[in-house]
N, C-alpha and C positions, 0 to 999 in steps of 0.2 A: 263526770266531775273528778278532777285530780286535786287531792289535798297535798299541800307542800308544808312540811315541817322543817324548820331551820332556814326559813326564807331570808333571815337577816344575815346569814353567813355567806361566805364566798361561794360555796358550792350550791347551797339552796337558792341564793339569789341568782346565780347563773342559770340554774334550771328553770326558775320562774321566768326569767327574761327569754330563754329559748322557747319555752312553751307559749308565752305571750306572742312571740314572733310567728309561731305556727298557728295562732288563733285557737289554741286549746283552752277549754274552760278550766280555770284554776281557782283554788281557794287557799290562800296563805294564812297560816296560823301564827299568832304572836301574842306574848304577854302584854305588849304595848303596841296595839294596832296603829295609833297615831304616829308613833316613831317609825314603824315600818313603812307606812304610807309616805312619810316625808323622805324616806331614803330611796324610793322607787322612782325610775324615770317615768315620764308622762305616758308613753304608749303601754308600758307594762302595768302601771297603776290602772289605766283605763280598762284593761282586760282581766283584772284580778279582784276577786272578792276577798277582803281581809276580815278574819274573825278572831275574836279574843279566845285564847286557850293557853293552858299551862301544862307542859309535859308531866309535871309533878301531880297534876289533878286529873285523874281518869274521868271524872264526871264531865269536866270541860272538854276533854278530848272526844268523848262520845257525842256530845252535843255538836261539836264542830265537824265530826265525821259523818253525821247523818246525811244520807242521800248521795254520798260520794261512792265512786267505784274503785279508785286507785289512790295509793298513798306513796309519796316520795318522802323517805325518811333519812335525814342526816341531822345529827345533833353534835354540838360542840364537844370535843374531848374534855373530860372532867370527871371528878369523883362520882357524879350522879348519872353519868351517861348511860350506863347499862340499864339502870332502873327506869329512866325516862323512855328509852327505846322499847323496853319490854312493856311499859304502860301503853305505848302507842300501838304495839302489835295486838295486845289484848283488846284495846278499844276497836281496832280494825276488825278483829274477829267478831266482837259483839255487834258491830254495826253492819256486818255483812259485806264488807269490802271484798274485792276479788283479787287484787294484785298489789303487792308492795315492792317498790324499788328501794333497796337499802344501800347506802354508801358505807362500805366496810373499809378494810385495810389489808395490805399484804401480810402474809404470815398470820392470818386469823386462825390460829390453832390452839388447842388446849394447853400445849406446853411451849407456846411462843415465848421468846425472851423479852418481848415487848408487852407490858401490862395492858395497854390499850387494845392491842390485838387479841389478847386473851378475852377481853370483854366483848369485842366484836364477834369472836367465835361463839360465845354464849348466846348472843342475840341472833346470830345466823341460825344456830341450832333450834332456837325457839320458833323462829320464823318458818323454817322448813317443816317443823312439826305442827304448825298451826292449821294446815289445810289450805292456806292462801297460796296463790301463785307467787313465787319468790324470785326476784331478780336481784342479784348481788353484784354491785360494782366495787372493784378493789383498786382504787387509784393509788399511785405511789406519791412521792413528795410533791406538794403543790408549789408551783412556781411563785404563787402569791406569798408564800411564807418567806421568800427571800427578801421581801420588803422589810421584814423585822430586822434584817442585818444592815439596814440603811445607815444607822449611826456609825457602826464600825467601818463600813465601806467608805463613808464620807471621811473617816479618819485614816483610811488606807489599809485596813486589815479585816480579814474574815477569820473568826475563831471557830475551831471545830475539833472533832476527835475521830475523824474518818481516815486519817493517813492519806493514801492515794486511792482508796476504794471509790468506786463510782456510784452515783445516785441517779435513779430514774426520776426525772421531773416530768410533771404533767400540768398543763394550765387548767385551773378550776373551771374556766369557761368551756373547755373541751369536755370535762366531766358533765357539765350542765347540758351540753349538746347531746352527749351520749345518753344521758338520762331521759331527755326529752324525746329522743328517737325511740327508746324503749317504750315510753309511756304513750306514744301516739301511733306506733306501728300496728297494722291490722292483724299480723300473724300472732300466734300464741307467744306469750312472754315466758320468762323464766330463764334460769341459768346463772352462771358466775362468770364475770368478765374482768380480767386484769386490765388496767388502763395505764399506759405510759406514753411519754413522748417518743420521738424518733431516735433520741440519742441520750445516753447516760453520761454524766459529767462527774469527775473528781473535783474536790475543792481546789487543787492547784489548777485544773483546767478552767474552773469557774472564775477564779481570780485572774487568770490570764485573759479570759474573754472580757471581764470587766475592765481590766487595764487597757485593753485595746479600744473598747467602746468609750471609756472615759478620758483616754489620752493621758493617763497618769498611773503610776504603779500601785497596784493593790496586791498585798501579800497574804498568804495563808499561814496562820499560826496554829499548829496542832498542839492542843493543851492536854491531850489524853482524857479519858472518861472523867476522872475525879476533878481534874483541873477545869474541864469544860463545865461540869456541874457547878463548881464553886463560882466560876465566872458568870454563869447565867443567873444564879441566885443573888450573888453579891454585887455584880456590876450591872446586869441587865434587869434586875428586879423581878425575875420570874418566880412564881410559886414553886415550892420544892417539887410537887408532883409533875409539873410541866417541864421543869429542868430535867428531871429523871427521864421523862418521856423522850425528850430531844436526844439525850445521851443514848438511850436504848435504841432509838431509831438509827442513829449513826453507827452504833456498834453492830446492829443487825446487818448493815450494808458491808461492814468489814468481814462478818462471818458468813454471809450469804451473798456472793457476788451478784450484782443486779445487771441483768441484760435487758435492754429495751425490747419491747415487743408491742408494736402498735397494730397488730392484726385485728384484735377485737374492736379497737376504736374505729379502724377503717371499715370493718364489716358493719358496725352500727350506724356510722355517719356517712360513709361513702367518700371520705376525704382524709387527707393526712392531718395529723395533729399539729397544733401550733408549735413553733420552735422556741427554745430557751433564748436564743439570740434575739428573736423578734420581741419576746416579752421584755427582755432587758432594755432593748432600744426604746420600747414604748414607755418604760418607767425610769429612764436615766435621770430625770429630774429629782427623783427620790434619793439618788446616790451621790449627788454632787456636793 
């Protein structure tokens, strides 16, 4: 039995669908099981047991983990993410699980310039010290996050603070496929896998592609770090911590050039990753 935490999110949902397609026995956890059930497609729902659990409540986690063998762990970024993921690892140890697949982030280092990545480092370290088999997936920027730019793109502009630095994009569905491959393969698990698409894009290259696909000009406006933070909080309505996270991620790309490497993804899945162009074509209706 495979337990899925974060099934309501893009990555957890993608993993759940991939596992259902493979016929793997899965158990999805949610604070609101009825809401999660309503969000799942019929085939996935038919193959998934949904249990109530709260990452802030270790007792509920232990009850939900009982009898399972593996855990897929991805929690939404936020002020409580580290504590929630540590709770899940402790419950996994207590319940005798064997293997945890954790979704982490690039630059998961103790001195990372990205606060969320420093948190991922803490969780990775605890996971490796737990005695459980640990598989760590480190995806780069999710293509799905570009949908948050839809209002600006509809108005003809993308705001950022990356200059001409390139960003590695990866489709969350590919992360789900990679996770499902790890969770269902017969050979021993474990290891750390960076996950990217096949090409990195700068914001000017992204807006040029959008302009071509939409048939109208989309421009990139670089606001610099402080300007982007003010825009995200004041105009986009983001919480301060999330706006700081977005700025930190973009500044990381300017300080550490990102080079795509889909080797790990191809090794896990046996195919090439989805392309950014294909993702944008699929979602053009959001940007019109």
